[in-house]
Biopython code that builds the backbone (N, CA, C, O; Angstrom):
import numpy as np
from Bio.PDB.StructureBuilder import StructureBuilder

atoms = [
    (1, "UNK", "N", (65.869, 95.397, 70.866)),
    (1, "UNK", "CA", (65.332, 94.186, 71.478)),
    (1, "UNK", "C", (65.961, 92.924, 70.925)),
    (1, "UNK", "O", (66.483, 92.918, 69.810)),
    (2, "UNK", "N", (65.911, 91.870, 71.694)),
    (2, "UNK", "CA", (66.521, 90.617, 71.260)),
    (2, "UNK", "C", (65.486, 89.711, 70.614)),
    (2, "UNK", "O", (65.841, 88.745, 69.938)),
    (3, "UNK", "N", (64.207, 90.015, 70.816)),
    (3, "UNK", "CA", (63.150, 89.181, 70.265)),
    (3, "UNK", "C", (62.786, 89.637, 68.855)),
    (3, "UNK", "O", (62.952, 90.813, 68.530)),
    (4, "UNK", "N", (62.292, 88.730, 68.014)),
    (4, "UNK", "CA", (61.914, 89.024, 66.633)),
    (4, "UNK", "C", (60.688, 89.931, 66.570)),
    (4, "UNK", "O", (59.950, 90.037, 67.549)),
    (5, "UNK", "N", (60.462, 90.587, 65.429)),
    (5, "UNK", "CA", (59.351, 91.534, 65.255)),
    (5, "UNK", "C", (57.983, 90.935, 65.578)),
    (5, "UNK", "O", (57.126, 91.613, 66.144)),
    (6, "UNK", "N", (57.776, 89.656, 65.217)),
    (6, "UNK", "CA", (56.459, 89.049, 65.422)),
    (6, "UNK", "C", (56.145, 88.862, 66.902)),
    (6, "UNK", "O", (55.017, 88.532, 67.269)),
    (7, "UNK", "N", (57.162, 89.076, 67.756)),
    (7, "UNK", "CA", (56.943, 88.973, 69.198)),
    (7, "UNK", "C", (56.834, 90.363, 69.806)),
    (7, "UNK", "O", (57.081, 90.560, 70.996)),
    (8, "UNK", "N", (56.456, 91.326, 68.965)),
    (8, "UNK", "CA", (56.410, 92.728, 69.399)),
    (8, "UNK", "C", (55.533, 92.906, 70.632)),
    (8, "UNK", "O", (55.793, 93.780, 71.459)),
    (9, "UNK", "N", (54.494, 92.080, 70.760)),
    (9, "UNK", "CA", (53.599, 92.198, 71.912)),
    (9, "UNK", "C", (54.366, 92.000, 73.206)),
    (9, "UNK", "O", (54.124, 92.696, 74.192)),
    (10, "UNK", "N", (55.289, 91.053, 73.202)),
    (10, "UNK", "CA", (56.111, 90.796, 74.383)),
    (10, "UNK", "C", (57.195, 91.852, 74.519)),
    (10, "UNK", "O", (57.545, 92.261, 75.627)),
    (11, "UNK", "N", (57.725, 92.290, 73.377)),
    (11, "UNK", "CA", (58.791, 93.296, 73.379)),
    (11, "UNK", "C", (58.270, 94.613, 73.933)),
    (11, "UNK", "O", (58.938, 95.269, 74.733)),
    (12, "UNK", "N", (57.064, 94.997, 73.501)),
    (12, "UNK", "CA", (56.467, 96.257, 73.948)),
    (12, "UNK", "C", (56.367, 96.292, 75.469)),
    (12, "UNK", "O", (56.595, 97.334, 76.084)),
    (13, "UNK", "N", (56.032, 95.171, 76.070)),
    (13, "UNK", "CA", (55.894, 95.115, 77.527)),
    (13, "UNK", "C", (57.242, 95.291, 78.208)),
    (13, "UNK", "O", (57.317, 95.737, 79.353)),
    (14, "UNK", "N", (58.311, 94.935, 77.492)),
    (14, "UNK", "CA", (59.647, 95.017, 78.074)),
    (14, "UNK", "C", (60.289, 96.374, 77.819)),
    (14, "UNK", "O", (61.135, 96.826, 78.591)),
    (15, "UNK", "N", (59.883, 97.019, 76.733)),
    (15, "UNK", "CA", (60.481, 98.300, 76.362)),
    (15, "UNK", "C", (59.706, 99.461, 76.957)),
    (15, "UNK", "O", (58.631, 99.285, 77.531)),
    (16, "UNK", "N", (60.268, 100.641, 76.811)),
    (16, "UNK", "CA", (59.620, 101.851, 77.305)),
    (16, "UNK", "C", (58.491, 102.251, 76.361)),
    (16, "UNK", "O", (58.487, 101.829, 75.205)),
    (17, "UNK", "N", (57.536, 103.053, 76.823)),
    (17, "UNK", "CA", (56.393, 103.493, 76.009)),
    (17, "UNK", "C", (56.836, 104.097, 74.681)),
    (17, "UNK", "O", (56.203, 103.865, 73.651)),
    (18, "UNK", "N", (57.914, 104.868, 74.699)),
    (18, "UNK", "CA", (58.395, 105.514, 73.479)),
    (18, "UNK", "C", (58.801, 104.472, 72.443)),
    (18, "UNK", "O", (58.407, 104.551, 71.279)),
    (19, "UNK", "N", (59.590, 103.497, 72.880)),
    (19, "UNK", "CA", (60.059, 102.468, 71.951)),
    (19, "UNK", "C", (58.909, 101.552, 71.536)),
    (19, "UNK", "O", (58.856, 101.103, 70.391)),
    (20, "UNK", "N", (58.005, 101.279, 72.443)),
    (20, "UNK", "CA", (56.879, 100.413, 72.125)),
    (20, "UNK", "C", (56.026, 101.046, 71.035)),
    (20, "UNK", "O", (55.520, 100.353, 70.152)),
    (21, "UNK", "N", (55.868, 102.367, 71.102)),
    (21, "UNK", "CA", (55.085, 103.085, 70.103)),
    (21, "UNK", "C", (55.744, 102.955, 68.736)),
    (21, "UNK", "O", (55.067, 102.774, 67.724)),
    (22, "UNK", "N", (57.076, 103.048, 68.719)),
    (22, "UNK", "CA", (57.815, 102.917, 67.462)),
    (22, "UNK", "C", (57.633, 101.513, 66.892)),
    (22, "UNK", "O", (57.441, 101.343, 65.688)),
    (23, "UNK", "N", (57.696, 100.511, 67.766)),
    (23, "UNK", "CA", (57.535, 99.128, 67.325)),
    (23, "UNK", "C", (56.151, 98.913, 66.727)),
    (23, "UNK", "O", (56.002, 98.217, 65.723)),
    (24, "UNK", "N", (55.147, 99.512, 67.345)),
    (24, "UNK", "CA", (53.781, 99.366, 66.851)),
    (24, "UNK", "C", (53.668, 99.943, 65.447)),
    (24, "UNK", "O", (53.032, 99.351, 64.575)),
    (25, "UNK", "N", (54.288, 101.098, 65.232)),
    (25, "UNK", "CA", (54.243, 101.734, 63.916)),
    (25, "UNK", "C", (54.907, 100.844, 62.870)),
    (25, "UNK", "O", (54.422, 100.731, 61.745)),
    (26, "UNK", "N", (56.024, 100.211, 63.248)),
    (26, "UNK", "CA", (56.738, 99.347, 62.313)),
    (26, "UNK", "C", (55.974, 98.043, 62.100)),
    (26, "UNK", "O", (55.943, 97.507, 60.992)),
    (27, "UNK", "N", (55.364, 97.541, 63.156)),
    (27, "UNK", "CA", (54.658, 96.273, 63.081)),
    (27, "UNK", "C", (53.374, 96.407, 62.272)),
    (27, "UNK", "O", (52.991, 95.495, 61.539)),
    (28, "UNK", "N", (52.719, 97.549, 62.412)),
    (28, "UNK", "CA", (51.476, 97.773, 61.683)),
    (28, "UNK", "C", (51.719, 98.630, 60.461)),
    (28, "UNK", "O", (50.783, 98.927, 59.719)),
]
sb = StructureBuilder()
sb.init_structure("model")
sb.init_model(0)
sb.init_chain("A")
sb.init_seg("    ")
for serial, (resi, resn, name, xyz) in enumerate(atoms, 1):
    if name == "N":
        sb.init_residue(resn, " ", resi, " ")
    sb.init_atom(name, np.array(xyz, "f"), 0.0, 1.0, " ", f" {name:<3s}", serial, name[0])
structure = sb.get_structure()
């Protein structure tokens, strides 16, 4: 993703469910 980690909420909506799940794990 091109957006920073703190914008994960917006990134998750743009990425696929698989990647969004990974981002959530890293973010939390």
